[in-house]
N, CA, C and O atoms as a Maestro MAE file, in Angstrom:
{
 s_m_m2io_version
 :::
 2.0.0
}

f_m_ct {
 s_m_title
 :::
 protein
 m_atom[296] {
  # First column is atom index #
  i_m_mmod_type
  r_m_x_coord
  r_m_y_coord
  r_m_z_coord
  i_m_residue_number
  s_m_chain_name
  s_m_pdb_residue_name
  s_m_pdb_atom_name
  i_m_atomic_number
  :::
  1 25 35.986 -113.741 -111.034 1 A "TYR " " N  " 7
  2 3 35.184 -114.196 -109.918 1 A "TYR " " CA " 6
  3 2 35.191 -115.711 -109.841 1 A "TYR " " C  " 6
  4 15 35.126 -116.405 -110.855 1 A "TYR " " O  " 8
  5 25 35.270 -116.201 -108.630 2 A "ARG " " N  " 7
  6 3 35.173 -117.651 -108.431 2 A "ARG " " CA " 6
  7 2 33.716 -118.045 -108.475 2 A "ARG " " C  " 6
  8 15 32.837 -117.309 -108.025 2 A "ARG " " O  " 8
  9 25 33.478 -119.215 -109.022 3 A "LYS " " N  " 7
  10 3 32.115 -119.732 -109.013 3 A "LYS " " CA " 6
  11 2 31.722 -120.037 -107.583 3 A "LYS " " C  " 6
  12 15 32.509 -120.577 -106.805 3 A "LYS " " O  " 8
  13 25 30.521 -119.692 -107.258 4 A "ALA " " N  " 7
  14 3 30.013 -120.045 -105.931 4 A "ALA " " CA " 6
  15 2 29.766 -121.542 -105.911 4 A "ALA " " C  " 6
  16 15 29.024 -122.068 -106.740 4 A "ALA " " O  " 8
  17 25 30.384 -122.220 -104.971 5 A "GLN " " N  " 7
  18 3 30.237 -123.669 -104.906 5 A "GLN " " CA " 6
  19 2 28.985 -123.993 -104.110 5 A "GLN " " C  " 6
  20 15 28.815 -123.566 -102.967 5 A "GLN " " O  " 8
  21 25 28.116 -124.759 -104.750 6 A "ARG " " N  " 7
  22 3 26.880 -125.132 -104.067 6 A "ARG " " CA " 6
  23 2 27.169 -126.229 -103.065 6 A "ARG " " C  " 6
  24 15 28.148 -126.959 -103.216 6 A "ARG " " O  " 8
  25 25 26.345 -126.360 -102.053 7 A "PRO " " N  " 7
  26 3 26.577 -127.396 -101.040 7 A "PRO " " CA " 6
  27 2 26.539 -128.801 -101.667 7 A "PRO " " C  " 6
  28 15 25.864 -129.037 -102.669 7 A "PRO " " O  " 8
  29 25 27.269 -129.702 -101.055 8 A "THR " " N  " 7
  30 3 27.283 -131.082 -101.525 8 A "THR " " CA " 6
  31 2 25.944 -131.728 -101.205 8 A "THR " " C  " 6
  32 15 25.448 -131.651 -100.081 8 A "THR " " O  " 8
  33 25 25.373 -132.364 -102.217 9 A "LEU " " N  " 7
  34 3 24.081 -133.028 -102.051 9 A "LEU " " CA " 6
  35 2 24.260 -134.382 -101.382 9 A "LEU " " C  " 6
  36 15 25.337 -134.972 -101.471 9 A "LEU " " O  " 8
  37 25 23.221 -134.890 -100.711 10 A "PRO " " N  " 7
  38 3 23.319 -136.217 -100.089 10 A "PRO " " CA " 6
  39 2 23.668 -137.313 -101.098 10 A "PRO " " C  " 6
  40 15 24.416 -138.236 -100.776 10 A "PRO " " O  " 8
  41 25 23.133 -137.214 -102.311 11 A "SER " " N  " 7
  42 3 23.440 -138.232 -103.324 11 A "SER " " CA " 6
  43 2 24.919 -138.186 -103.710 11 A "SER " " C  " 6
  44 15 25.515 -139.218 -104.019 11 A "SER " " O  " 8
  45 25 25.510 -136.988 -103.693 12 A "GLU " " N  " 7
  46 3 26.927 -136.868 -104.022 12 A "GLU " " CA " 6
  47 2 27.783 -137.501 -102.924 12 A "GLU " " C  " 6
  48 15 28.782 -138.159 -103.214 12 A "GLU " " O  " 8
  49 25 27.395 -137.304 -101.678 13 A "HIS " " N  " 7
  50 3 28.104 -137.958 -100.577 13 A "HIS " " CA " 6
  51 2 27.973 -139.476 -100.694 13 A "HIS " " C  " 6
  52 15 28.925 -140.209 -100.428 13 A "HIS " " O  " 8
  53 25 26.809 -139.934 -101.085 14 A "LEU " " N  " 7
  54 3 26.584 -141.372 -101.235 14 A "LEU " " CA " 6
  55 2 27.489 -141.945 -102.319 14 A "LEU " " C  " 6
  56 15 28.093 -143.000 -102.125 14 A "LEU " " O  " 8
  57 25 27.589 -141.259 -103.462 15 A "TYR " " N  " 7
  58 3 28.481 -141.726 -104.527 15 A "TYR " " CA " 6
  59 2 29.930 -141.769 -104.038 15 A "TYR " " C  " 6
  60 15 30.659 -142.715 -104.336 15 A "TYR " " O  " 8
  61 25 30.344 -140.755 -103.292 16 A "ALA " " N  " 7
  62 3 31.718 -140.721 -102.780 16 A "ALA " " CA " 6
  63 2 31.947 -141.876 -101.809 16 A "ALA " " C  " 6
  64 15 32.993 -142.522 -101.858 16 A "ALA " " O  " 8
  65 25 30.996 -142.140 -100.938 17 A "GLN " " N  " 7
  66 3 31.129 -143.241 -99.980 17 A "GLN " " CA " 6
  67 2 31.162 -144.591 -100.697 17 A "GLN " " C  " 6
  68 15 31.938 -145.473 -100.330 17 A "GLN " " O  " 8
  69 25 30.324 -144.749 -101.713 18 A "GLN " " N  " 7
  70 3 30.309 -146.000 -102.474 18 A "GLN " " CA " 6
  71 2 31.611 -146.177 -103.249 18 A "GLN " " C  " 6
  72 15 32.119 -147.291 -103.371 18 A "GLN " " O  " 8
  73 25 32.144 -145.086 -103.768 19 A "ALA " " N  " 7
  74 3 33.422 -145.153 -104.482 19 A "ALA " " CA " 6
  75 2 34.535 -145.563 -103.523 19 A "ALA " " C  " 6
  76 15 35.374 -146.396 -103.864 19 A "ALA " " O  " 8
  77 25 34.545 -144.981 -102.329 20 A "LYS " " N  " 7
  78 3 35.555 -145.339 -101.334 20 A "LYS " " CA " 6
  79 2 35.437 -146.806 -100.934 20 A "LYS " " C  " 6
  80 15 36.449 -147.486 -100.767 20 A "LYS " " O  " 8
  81 25 34.222 -147.292 -100.780 21 A "ALA " " N  " 7
  82 3 34.018 -148.704 -100.437 21 A "ALA " " CA " 6
  83 2 34.545 -149.607 -101.545 21 A "ALA " " C  " 6
  84 15 35.175 -150.627 -101.266 21 A "ALA " " O  " 8
  85 25 34.293 -149.244 -102.792 22 A "TYR " " N  " 7
  86 3 34.785 -150.020 -103.935 22 A "TYR " " CA " 6
  87 2 36.315 -150.027 -103.946 22 A "TYR " " C  " 6
  88 15 36.934 -151.065 -104.181 22 A "TYR " " O  " 8
  89 25 36.908 -148.886 -103.695 23 A "ILE " " N  " 7
  90 3 38.372 -148.775 -103.688 23 A "ILE " " CA " 6
  91 2 38.963 -149.641 -102.580 23 A "ILE " " C  " 6
  92 15 39.929 -150.367 -102.812 23 A "ILE " " O  " 8
  93 25 38.400 -149.573 -101.394 24 A "HIS " " N  " 7
  94 3 38.907 -150.377 -100.276 24 A "HIS " " CA " 6
  95 2 38.778 -151.873 -100.570 24 A "HIS " " C  " 6
  96 15 39.668 -152.657 -100.241 24 A "HIS " " O  " 8
  97 25 37.676 -152.255 -101.184 25 A "LYS " " N  " 7
  98 3 37.443 -153.672 -101.488 25 A "LYS " " CA " 6
  99 2 38.407 -154.183 -102.561 25 A "LYS " " C  " 6
  100 15 38.805 -155.348 -102.542 25 A "LYS " " O  " 8
  101 25 38.777 -153.310 -103.492 26 A "ASN " " N  " 7
  102 3 39.589 -153.726 -104.638 26 A "ASN " " CA " 6
  103 2 40.983 -153.110 -104.641 26 A "ASN " " C  " 6
  104 15 41.609 -153.007 -105.696 26 A "ASN " " O  " 8
  105 25 41.474 -152.702 -103.481 27 A "ILE " " N  " 7
  106 3 42.733 -151.972 -103.407 27 A "ILE " " CA " 6
  107 2 43.926 -152.784 -103.913 27 A "ILE " " C  " 6
  108 15 44.909 -152.203 -104.372 27 A "ILE " " O  " 8
  109 25 43.861 -154.085 -103.840 28 A "HIS " " N  " 7
  110 3 44.995 -154.914 -104.261 28 A "HIS " " CA " 6
  111 2 44.979 -155.242 -105.746 28 A "HIS " " C  " 6
  112 15 45.866 -155.940 -106.237 28 A "HIS " " O  " 8
  113 25 43.988 -154.749 -106.456 29 A "ALA " " N  " 7
  114 3 43.894 -154.956 -107.906 29 A "ALA " " CA " 6
  115 2 44.004 -153.597 -108.593 29 A "ALA " " C  " 6
  116 15 43.805 -152.559 -107.962 29 A "ALA " " O  " 8
  117 25 44.321 -153.608 -109.887 30 A "PRO " " N  " 7
  118 3 44.335 -152.325 -110.602 30 A "PRO " " CA " 6
  119 2 42.932 -151.707 -110.577 30 A "PRO " " C  " 6
  120 15 41.945 -152.377 -110.879 30 A "PRO " " O  " 8
  121 25 42.860 -150.446 -110.221 31 A "ILE " " N  " 7
  122 3 41.583 -149.738 -110.139 31 A "ILE " " CA " 6
  123 2 41.623 -148.569 -111.105 31 A "ILE " " C  " 6
  124 15 42.585 -147.801 -111.126 31 A "ILE " " O  " 8
  125 25 40.571 -148.436 -111.907 32 A "THR " " N  " 7
  126 3 40.478 -147.295 -112.805 32 A "THR " " CA " 6
  127 2 39.253 -146.459 -112.459 32 A "THR " " C  " 6
  128 15 38.268 -146.941 -111.898 32 A "THR " " O  " 8
  129 25 39.358 -145.217 -112.810 33 A "GLN " " N  " 7
  130 3 38.245 -144.297 -112.619 33 A "GLN " " CA " 6
  131 2 37.021 -144.810 -113.379 33 A "GLN " " C  " 6
  132 15 35.899 -144.738 -112.876 33 A "GLN " " O  " 8
  133 25 37.238 -145.324 -114.582 34 A "ALA " " N  " 7
  134 3 36.139 -145.828 -115.402 34 A "ALA " " CA " 6
  135 2 35.463 -147.030 -114.749 34 A "ALA " " C  " 6
  136 15 34.241 -147.159 -114.807 34 A "ALA " " O  " 8
  137 25 36.245 -147.906 -114.131 35 A "ALA " " N  " 7
  138 3 35.676 -149.091 -113.483 35 A "ALA " " CA " 6
  139 2 34.812 -148.706 -112.292 35 A "ALA " " C  " 6
  140 15 33.743 -149.281 -112.081 35 A "ALA " " O  " 8
  141 25 35.272 -147.740 -111.521 36 A "ILE " " N  " 7
  142 3 34.492 -147.284 -110.360 36 A "ILE " " CA " 6
  143 2 33.201 -146.640 -110.835 36 A "ILE " " C  " 6
  144 15 32.127 -146.922 -110.304 36 A "ILE " " O  " 8
  145 25 33.308 -145.778 -111.831 37 A "ALA " " N  " 7
  146 3 32.128 -145.093 -112.363 37 A "ALA " " CA " 6
  147 2 31.125 -146.087 -112.928 37 A "ALA " " C  " 6
  148 15 29.921 -145.949 -112.713 37 A "ALA " " O  " 8
  149 25 31.614 -147.084 -113.644 38 A "GLU " " N  " 7
  150 3 30.726 -148.109 -114.203 38 A "GLU " " CA " 6
  151 2 30.027 -148.870 -113.080 38 A "GLU " " C  " 6
  152 15 28.831 -149.150 -113.167 38 A "GLU " " O  " 8
  153 25 30.758 -149.200 -112.045 39 A "HIS " " N  " 7
  154 3 30.190 -149.899 -110.886 39 A "HIS " " CA " 6
  155 2 29.063 -149.075 -110.249 39 A "HIS " " C  " 6
  156 15 28.060 -149.624 -109.794 39 A "HIS " " O  " 8
  157 25 29.246 -147.750 -110.227 40 A "LEU " " N  " 7
  158 3 28.249 -146.862 -109.625 40 A "LEU " " CA " 6
  159 2 27.148 -146.438 -110.594 40 A "LEU " " C  " 6
  160 15 26.124 -145.896 -110.178 40 A "LEU " " O  " 8
  161 25 27.360 -146.685 -111.881 41 A "GLY " " N  " 7
  162 3 26.353 -146.317 -112.880 41 A "GLY " " CA " 6
  163 2 26.347 -144.836 -113.216 41 A "GLY " " C  " 6
  164 15 25.304 -144.276 -113.555 41 A "GLY " " O  " 8
  165 25 27.516 -144.198 -113.122 42 A "ILE " " N  " 7
  166 3 27.646 -142.780 -113.463 42 A "ILE " " CA " 6
  167 2 28.832 -142.605 -114.395 42 A "ILE " " C  " 6
  168 15 29.596 -143.544 -114.616 42 A "ILE " " O  " 8
  169 25 28.988 -141.418 -114.939 43 A "THR " " N  " 7
  170 3 30.122 -141.172 -115.837 43 A "THR " " CA " 6
  171 2 31.391 -140.922 -115.021 43 A "THR " " C  " 6
  172 15 31.318 -140.450 -113.887 43 A "THR " " O  " 8
  173 25 32.542 -141.236 -115.591 44 A "PRO " " N  " 7
  174 3 33.804 -140.972 -114.890 44 A "PRO " " CA " 6
  175 2 33.994 -139.491 -114.547 44 A "PRO " " C  " 6
  176 15 34.539 -139.157 -113.495 44 A "PRO " " O  " 8
  177 25 33.546 -138.616 -115.435 45 A "GLU " " N  " 7
  178 3 33.686 -137.181 -115.193 45 A "GLU " " CA " 6
  179 2 32.860 -136.743 -113.982 45 A "GLU " " C  " 6
  180 15 33.331 -135.988 -113.132 45 A "GLU " " O  " 8
  181 25 31.624 -137.231 -113.923 46 A "TYR " " N  " 7
  182 3 30.752 -136.891 -112.800 46 A "TYR " " CA " 6
  183 2 31.321 -137.457 -111.499 46 A "TYR " " C  " 6
  184 15 31.280 -136.795 -110.462 46 A "TYR " " O  " 8
  185 25 31.848 -138.676 -111.555 47 A "LEU " " N  " 7
  186 3 32.463 -139.290 -110.380 47 A "LEU " " CA " 6
  187 2 33.593 -138.415 -109.844 47 A "LEU " " C  " 6
  188 15 33.667 -138.158 -108.642 47 A "LEU " " O  " 8
  189 25 34.461 -137.966 -110.722 48 A "CYS " " N  " 7
  190 3 35.587 -137.124 -110.289 48 A "CYS " " CA " 6
  191 2 35.107 -135.829 -109.654 48 A "CYS " " C  " 6
  192 15 35.626 -135.408 -108.620 48 A "CYS " " O  " 8
  193 25 34.127 -135.205 -110.268 49 A "THR " " N  " 7
  194 3 33.583 -133.955 -109.746 49 A "THR " " CA " 6
  195 2 32.968 -134.153 -108.371 49 A "THR " " C  " 6
  196 15 33.243 -133.396 -107.441 49 A "THR " " O  " 8
  197 25 32.133 -135.177 -108.252 50 A "VAL " " N  " 7
  198 3 31.437 -135.458 -106.997 50 A "VAL " " CA " 6
  199 2 32.426 -135.848 -105.900 50 A "VAL " " C  " 6
  200 15 32.307 -135.393 -104.763 50 A "VAL " " O  " 8
  201 25 33.399 -136.689 -106.242 51 A "PHE " " N  " 7
  202 3 34.354 -137.163 -105.248 51 A "PHE " " CA " 6
  203 2 35.185 -135.998 -104.706 51 A "PHE " " C  " 6
  204 15 35.363 -135.873 -103.494 51 A "PHE " " O  " 8
  205 25 35.685 -135.158 -105.590 52 A "LYS " " N  " 7
  206 3 36.501 -134.021 -105.153 52 A "LYS " " CA " 6
  207 2 35.672 -133.070 -104.294 52 A "LYS " " C  " 6
  208 15 36.163 -132.536 -103.299 52 A "LYS " " O  " 8
  209 25 34.440 -132.864 -104.674 53 A "LYS " " N  " 7
  210 3 33.576 -131.952 -103.922 53 A "LYS " " CA " 6
  211 2 33.260 -132.513 -102.537 53 A "LYS " " C  " 6
  212 15 33.259 -131.774 -101.552 53 A "LYS " " O  " 8
  213 25 32.991 -133.814 -102.459 54 A "ALA " " N  " 7
  214 3 32.607 -134.429 -101.185 54 A "ALA " " CA " 6
  215 2 33.803 -134.692 -100.274 54 A "ALA " " C  " 6
  216 15 33.703 -134.529 -99.058 54 A "ALA " " O  " 8
  217 25 34.930 -135.096 -100.852 55 A "GLU " " N  " 7
  218 3 36.080 -135.516 -100.044 55 A "GLU " " CA " 6
  219 2 37.196 -134.485 -99.958 55 A "GLU " " C  " 6
  220 15 38.049 -134.575 -99.075 55 A "GLU " " O  " 8
  221 25 37.205 -133.517 -100.850 56 A "GLY " " N  " 7
  222 3 38.238 -132.483 -100.802 56 A "GLY " " CA " 6
  223 2 39.539 -132.870 -101.466 56 A "GLY " " C  " 6
  224 15 40.505 -132.109 -101.405 56 A "GLY " " O  " 8
  225 25 39.597 -134.027 -102.098 57 A "LEU " " N  " 7
  226 3 40.771 -134.438 -102.861 57 A "LEU " " CA " 6
  227 2 40.316 -135.271 -104.044 57 A "LEU " " C  " 6
  228 15 39.198 -135.784 -104.067 57 A "LEU " " O  " 8
  229 25 41.193 -135.397 -105.021 58 A "THR " " N  " 7
  230 3 40.806 -136.122 -106.231 58 A "THR " " CA " 6
  231 2 40.722 -137.617 -105.959 58 A "THR " " C  " 6
  232 15 41.293 -138.127 -104.995 58 A "THR " " O  " 8
  233 25 40.014 -138.286 -106.809 59 A "LEU " " N  " 7
  234 3 39.853 -139.733 -106.705 59 A "LEU " " CA " 6
  235 2 41.209 -140.437 -106.821 59 A "LEU " " C  " 6
  236 15 41.500 -141.360 -106.060 59 A "LEU " " O  " 8
  237 25 42.018 -140.008 -107.757 60 A "ILE " " N  " 7
  238 3 43.334 -140.619 -107.967 60 A "ILE " " CA " 6
  239 2 44.226 -140.401 -106.743 60 A "ILE " " C  " 6
  240 15 44.924 -141.316 -106.307 60 A "ILE " " O  " 8
  241 25 44.198 -139.195 -106.196 61 A "LYS " " N  " 7
  242 3 45.007 -138.910 -105.014 61 A "LYS " " CA " 6
  243 2 44.560 -139.778 -103.840 61 A "LYS " " C  " 6
  244 15 45.393 -140.275 -103.082 61 A "LYS " " O  " 8
  245 25 43.257 -139.960 -103.690 62 A "TYR " " N  " 7
  246 3 42.730 -140.815 -102.623 62 A "TYR " " CA " 6
  247 2 43.227 -142.251 -102.800 62 A "TYR " " C  " 6
  248 15 43.677 -142.875 -101.839 62 A "TYR " " O  " 8
  249 25 43.147 -142.773 -104.019 63 A "CYS " " N  " 7
  250 3 43.622 -144.136 -104.297 63 A "CYS " " CA " 6
  251 2 45.102 -144.272 -103.977 63 A "CYS " " C  " 6
  252 15 45.523 -145.238 -103.341 63 A "CYS " " O  " 8
  253 25 45.882 -143.306 -104.418 64 A "ASN " " N  " 7
  254 3 47.323 -143.365 -104.179 64 A "ASN " " CA " 6
  255 2 47.666 -143.296 -102.695 64 A "ASN " " C  " 6
  256 15 48.546 -144.017 -102.225 64 A "ASN " " O  " 8
  257 25 46.976 -142.435 -101.961 65 A "GLN " " N  " 7
  258 3 47.215 -142.350 -100.518 65 A "GLN " " CA " 6
  259 2 46.859 -143.655 -99.821 65 A "GLN " " C  " 6
  260 15 47.580 -144.102 -98.929 65 A "GLN " " O  " 8
  261 25 45.760 -144.261 -100.222 66 A "LEU " " N  " 7
  262 3 45.348 -145.520 -99.612 66 A "LEU " " CA " 6
  263 2 46.341 -146.636 -99.931 66 A "LEU " " C  " 6
  264 15 46.674 -147.444 -99.064 66 A "LEU " " O  " 8
  265 25 46.808 -146.677 -101.171 67 A "LYS " " N  " 7
  266 3 47.807 -147.685 -101.551 67 A "LYS " " CA " 6
  267 2 49.090 -147.513 -100.741 67 A "LYS " " C  " 6
  268 15 49.664 -148.493 -100.267 67 A "LYS " " O  " 8
  269 25 49.535 -146.276 -100.583 68 A "LEU " " N  " 7
  270 3 50.738 -146.026 -99.780 68 A "LEU " " CA " 6
  271 2 50.529 -146.430 -98.326 68 A "LEU " " C  " 6
  272 15 51.435 -146.971 -97.692 68 A "LEU " " O  " 8
  273 25 49.354 -146.170 -97.806 69 A "GLN " " N  " 7
  274 3 49.034 -146.552 -96.432 69 A "GLN " " CA " 6
  275 2 49.085 -148.072 -96.289 69 A "GLN " " C  " 6
  276 15 49.615 -148.583 -95.303 69 A "GLN " " O  " 8
  277 25 48.543 -148.790 -97.258 70 A "LYS " " N  " 7
  278 3 48.550 -150.262 -97.211 70 A "LYS " " CA " 6
  279 2 49.973 -150.799 -97.317 70 A "LYS " " C  " 6
  280 15 50.312 -151.788 -96.666 70 A "LYS " " O  " 8
  281 25 50.800 -150.161 -98.127 71 A "ILE " " N  " 7
  282 3 52.188 -150.584 -98.270 71 A "ILE " " CA " 6
  283 2 52.933 -150.388 -96.954 71 A "ILE " " C  " 6
  284 15 53.714 -151.245 -96.542 71 A "ILE " " O  " 8
  285 25 52.687 -149.246 -96.293 72 A "GLU " " N  " 7
  286 3 53.343 -148.979 -95.012 72 A "GLU " " CA " 6
  287 2 52.930 -150.003 -93.959 72 A "GLU " " C  " 6
  288 15 53.735 -150.375 -93.105 72 A "GLU " " O  " 8
  289 25 51.679 -150.460 -94.016 73 A "GLU " " N  " 7
  290 3 51.207 -151.460 -93.061 73 A "GLU " " CA " 6
  291 2 51.913 -152.796 -93.238 73 A "GLU " " C  " 6
  292 15 52.066 -153.553 -92.280 73 A "GLU " " O  " 8
  293 25 52.340 -153.082 -94.452 74 A "LEU " " N  " 7
  294 3 53.058 -154.333 -94.702 74 A "LEU " " CA " 6
  295 2 54.459 -154.221 -94.146 74 A "LEU " " C  " 6
  296 15 55.241 -155.166 -94.247 74 A "LEU " " O  " 8
  :::
 }
 m_bond[295] {
  # First column is bond index #
  i_m_from
  i_m_to
  i_m_order
  :::
  1 1 2 1
  2 2 3 1
  3 3 4 2
  4 3 5 1
  5 5 6 1
  6 6 7 1
  7 7 8 2
  8 7 9 1
  9 9 10 1
  10 10 11 1
  11 11 12 2
  12 11 13 1
  13 13 14 1
  14 14 15 1
  15 15 16 2
  16 15 17 1
  17 17 18 1
  18 18 19 1
  19 19 20 2
  20 19 21 1
  21 21 22 1
  22 22 23 1
  23 23 24 2
  24 23 25 1
  25 25 26 1
  26 26 27 1
  27 27 28 2
  28 27 29 1
  29 29 30 1
  30 30 31 1
  31 31 32 2
  32 31 33 1
  33 33 34 1
  34 34 35 1
  35 35 36 2
  36 35 37 1
  37 37 38 1
  38 38 39 1
  39 39 40 2
  40 39 41 1
  41 41 42 1
  42 42 43 1
  43 43 44 2
  44 43 45 1
  45 45 46 1
  46 46 47 1
  47 47 48 2
  48 47 49 1
  49 49 50 1
  50 50 51 1
  51 51 52 2
  52 51 53 1
  53 53 54 1
  54 54 55 1
  55 55 56 2
  56 55 57 1
  57 57 58 1
  58 58 59 1
  59 59 60 2
  60 59 61 1
  61 61 62 1
  62 62 63 1
  63 63 64 2
  64 63 65 1
  65 65 66 1
  66 66 67 1
  67 67 68 2
  68 67 69 1
  69 69 70 1
  70 70 71 1
  71 71 72 2
  72 71 73 1
  73 73 74 1
  74 74 75 1
  75 75 76 2
  76 75 77 1
  77 77 78 1
  78 78 79 1
  79 79 80 2
  80 79 81 1
  81 81 82 1
  82 82 83 1
  83 83 84 2
  84 83 85 1
  85 85 86 1
  86 86 87 1
  87 87 88 2
  88 87 89 1
  89 89 90 1
  90 90 91 1
  91 91 92 2
  92 91 93 1
  93 93 94 1
  94 94 95 1
  95 95 96 2
  96 95 97 1
  97 97 98 1
  98 98 99 1
  99 99 100 2
  100 99 101 1
  101 101 102 1
  102 102 103 1
  103 103 104 2
  104 103 105 1
  105 105 106 1
  106 106 107 1
  107 107 108 2
  108 107 109 1
  109 109 110 1
  110 110 111 1
  111 111 112 2
  112 111 113 1
  113 113 114 1
  114 114 115 1
  115 115 116 2
  116 115 117 1
  117 117 118 1
  118 118 119 1
  119 119 120 2
  120 119 121 1
  121 121 122 1
  122 122 123 1
  123 123 124 2
  124 123 125 1
  125 125 126 1
  126 126 127 1
  127 127 128 2
  128 127 129 1
  129 129 130 1
  130 130 131 1
  131 131 132 2
  132 131 133 1
  133 133 134 1
  134 134 135 1
  135 135 136 2
  136 135 137 1
  137 137 138 1
  138 138 139 1
  139 139 140 2
  140 139 141 1
  141 141 142 1
  142 142 143 1
  143 143 144 2
  144 143 145 1
  145 145 146 1
  146 146 147 1
  147 147 148 2
  148 147 149 1
  149 149 150 1
  150 150 151 1
  151 151 152 2
  152 151 153 1
  153 153 154 1
  154 154 155 1
  155 155 156 2
  156 155 157 1
  157 157 158 1
  158 158 159 1
  159 159 160 2
  160 159 161 1
  161 161 162 1
  162 162 163 1
  163 163 164 2
  164 163 165 1
  165 165 166 1
  166 166 167 1
  167 167 168 2
  168 167 169 1
  169 169 170 1
  170 170 171 1
  171 171 172 2
  172 171 173 1
  173 173 174 1
  174 174 175 1
  175 175 176 2
  176 175 177 1
  177 177 178 1
  178 178 179 1
  179 179 180 2
  180 179 181 1
  181 181 182 1
  182 182 183 1
  183 183 184 2
  184 183 185 1
  185 185 186 1
  186 186 187 1
  187 187 188 2
  188 187 189 1
  189 189 190 1
  190 190 191 1
  191 191 192 2
  192 191 193 1
  193 193 194 1
  194 194 195 1
  195 195 196 2
  196 195 197 1
  197 197 198 1
  198 198 199 1
  199 199 200 2
  200 199 201 1
  201 201 202 1
  202 202 203 1
  203 203 204 2
  204 203 205 1
  205 205 206 1
  206 206 207 1
  207 207 208 2
  208 207 209 1
  209 209 210 1
  210 210 211 1
  211 211 212 2
  212 211 213 1
  213 213 214 1
  214 214 215 1
  215 215 216 2
  216 215 217 1
  217 217 218 1
  218 218 219 1
  219 219 220 2
  220 219 221 1
  221 221 222 1
  222 222 223 1
  223 223 224 2
  224 223 225 1
  225 225 226 1
  226 226 227 1
  227 227 228 2
  228 227 229 1
  229 229 230 1
  230 230 231 1
  231 231 232 2
  232 231 233 1
  233 233 234 1
  234 234 235 1
  235 235 236 2
  236 235 237 1
  237 237 238 1
  238 238 239 1
  239 239 240 2
  240 239 241 1
  241 241 242 1
  242 242 243 1
  243 243 244 2
  244 243 245 1
  245 245 246 1
  246 246 247 1
  247 247 248 2
  248 247 249 1
  249 249 250 1
  250 250 251 1
  251 251 252 2
  252 251 253 1
  253 253 254 1
  254 254 255 1
  255 255 256 2
  256 255 257 1
  257 257 258 1
  258 258 259 1
  259 259 260 2
  260 259 261 1
  261 261 262 1
  262 262 263 1
  263 263 264 2
  264 263 265 1
  265 265 266 1
  266 266 267 1
  267 267 268 2
  268 267 269 1
  269 269 270 1
  270 270 271 1
  271 271 272 2
  272 271 273 1
  273 273 274 1
  274 274 275 1
  275 275 276 2
  276 275 277 1
  277 277 278 1
  278 278 279 1
  279 279 280 2
  280 279 281 1
  281 281 282 1
  282 282 283 1
  283 283 284 2
  284 283 285 1
  285 285 286 1
  286 286 287 1
  287 287 288 2
  288 287 289 1
  289 289 290 1
  290 290 291 1
  291 291 292 2
  292 291 293 1
  293 293 294 1
  294 294 295 1
  295 295 296 2
  :::
 }
}
């Protein structure tokens, strides 16, 4: 049986939005999951869980897609 996924909480959406803002602001520098989590005051594991649940893709995949998008713009 698959676990029933509970709805995304407003705080989880907020963490995902703050993580995305941090990534956009620092896209030209090396970004780590740990650095984002530290900036938000949460654990890296919780960040990954919340981000995937709120955005539908992993944090790393989001970073990579954004970097590729920025490269294409150049």
